[in-house]
Each structure stands twice: as structure tokens, then as C-alpha cells.
Phi, psi and omega in degrees: 000135179263117180285158175303325178295312182295320178300313177307315181292320181294318179295319176306313184293319177295325177289315173302316178299316180296319178298323177293320182289321178300312179297327180293338178277345185254139174299135190310326185294338184253347188297330176279357181257351181237160182277152168279119182243159181283347169203170180116329179296160183314319179266003184223062178303150175274121176290145173204125187057231176255028182227203176197169173215158178253150177204141174236130181246135181296157175289153183119186186270333183081195352296141186256143166295161184218141167255134178254115187248128177266124181283167179280178183306134173069012182255187181219170174294330170304317183300318181286321185293337183262009172269091188303320185295337176268322183280319187305311185302327176292318178293317182296333182263015170090013181259135168290153183235119185237125184237095181280156178255129182289166170283172176278137176234161175267133182262177184296336178274005177090350181284157177253120183217164180291152182179140174277141184260138183300326181263007183084345180271153179210078183069234176277355181252163184238117181295327179293319178296320177300317187292319175299318177297320180297314176307317180290321186291315181289334178273342171278325188277322190238158182280077186249149174264106182285002173268354182226077182247119177252126177263134178216165176184163187230134179057238178306325177287332171295311176305313183290331173299320169305302186295329175295316177300315184289334183285336176057050186272347188207119182302345176288342182267103190230003180213125184235144180221073179284148181230137174053035177199123180246168177302151181272132183301318185291333190231066184297333177053213180290343180290353177274335189235346190298133172264109194286145172235034183217163172268148179211129172234113182263139175233145190203135172287131181296337184244032181295119180272347182275294177242095185297145173310318187276001181079178178223136182287157170274116182208158174047042177080358182276148193284326178084158175231138174289143180291151179306318182288324182289316180298315181281325181287324176299313175305313180299320178295322177289336175277359178076024183287154180231119177064179186207151177239154179249133178225167178227148176205110181063234183269006185253143173239115187249149171239117184246120179281153192243159173053041185284153182300136176062027176068028182286145175250116175228136177188182177218153183223137182249158174211159179282109186169183185255225190277337185283153171287134184273167182290341179280346188299313175311309180291328177299311182294320179289328173296323178289316184294318182284348178264000176295155185301144179303134178093349186249010172208000000 
């Protein structure tokens, strides 16, 4: 027979064991900055639909602003959440960090790997439906502020961030920060006609060999990429912006359009580098996001 005392002791031991397991999944330098949660850590993804996502929540009571970050081709949320140089700046500035994992798609070599679809579909799955379910799940499960959601992504995830912005699937999504990925020439989708009601700051390395800053034409069956300047200037034009100013902050050189409709902020920033996100990127994007007009994010 298990007495109340033994039961209480068992629960304490199980809790201690779980906390030990949780901390073993988090890089030591970050363990003291995040909450112990029942799922979300690198080895304990939160299941959702037929996929999953990872999440790290800062210590404290919340509600916390949150960045939802989309990974590149063939990666996972776990791959992203374990990149301390990317995640740590957000956590230190009081942001939760959510990294969903895409479904499997077939690549040109015939292999099946993870990837976000430009039109939201993914076989029998729908990436947009998954993202809506994700937003509902994370805001129900964790102490998050659903009025302060920043969408970001890199490479394939950056491309998807553009299409997600243009799709306008959820009024909670008002700020986007795609990196190293622009809309596809062959599949313009809603990004060809969308009238934005969101802020967007695109960042790109000037020597990116994968998705070139200057874009790539559609030729020989290749889908092509819209150039960074064309993608953002077209968006700014539809937002009624007038003129642009150039600014610099650290390693970033930005072009920001002015007098946009409804106080929208649209621009792009370049840096000397290739396809990878730099270590300065998280703080640069957060500085941009936190400078948005009150009530607009």
C-alpha cells in the first residue's frame, strides 16, 4: 500500500527527475534563463497535428512577446532551438522562442525532406492551417502575449515568411522579418497583389550564393527568386509609401520606405556576408521590432 507520505515522496522524485531531464536537453548557458516546461525543449518537442514544434520560454510570469522562427530546407525546429547564438538574444530580451518543424516535401533529387510550401500546401497537409493551429496551441499552453508575435525565418523559412505575410491568414500576425529568402518568380501567389497591413523588414547578405540579393531569373526550368529590392519596393508601393531613406546600424545598411499607409514600416537591410544569419541579426531585428509605433505591434 502506498501511503500519502510515500506518494508525496514519489512525486517529488519524479519532478526532480523530469527537471534534470529537461535541463540536460538545454545548453547549460541557457538553462537558467528559461522555464522548465512539459514540452518544447530540444529533446521534448510539442506534438501538434502530424508535426511538432520546439519552444523556449523565459523565466518569469509573462505574458511574453514571442518570435516564431521558420527553419530552412531539410532542417527541424530542434536544429533551430539548439543554436544558442540565434536563440539566446531573444531569451535575454524577454522573448519566447518558438521553432516549428515543417512537413516532408519531395525535392528535385527525389528525396523527401522537411520544407515549407510557398502556397501553404504540403501534400495532404496545409502549412497555413498548421501555423494557425500552432499560434493557438502556443498561446494556450504558454504565458504568451498574442498581441506581440514576430514572424521570422531563414532561407526556405524566409521565403515562407513572405508568403505567410501575403496570405493574411491571421490578424495576430502584424510583423515579419524574413532573412535570406524572397518570393519565387514562378509562384508569385498573393505576394503579387497583396495590399499589406503588416510591417516587414527583410535582411539579406550581399554575397548570398543560394538566394542572391540581386535575385535569379526563371530559366531552364528553374523557379527563380525575386530580388530583395524588387520584392520590398513593390510591397512598399502597394502600401502607399513615398520615397525611402537609408540608415546604418552596426553591420547593417537599411533602406526604409517613408509615409506608408496606416503607419506601416517596410524596408530591407543588407550586410557583408553570404546565406547565413549573422550573430548581430537577432538584436538588429528586435531593435527594429521594438521601434514600431505603439499599437502597431
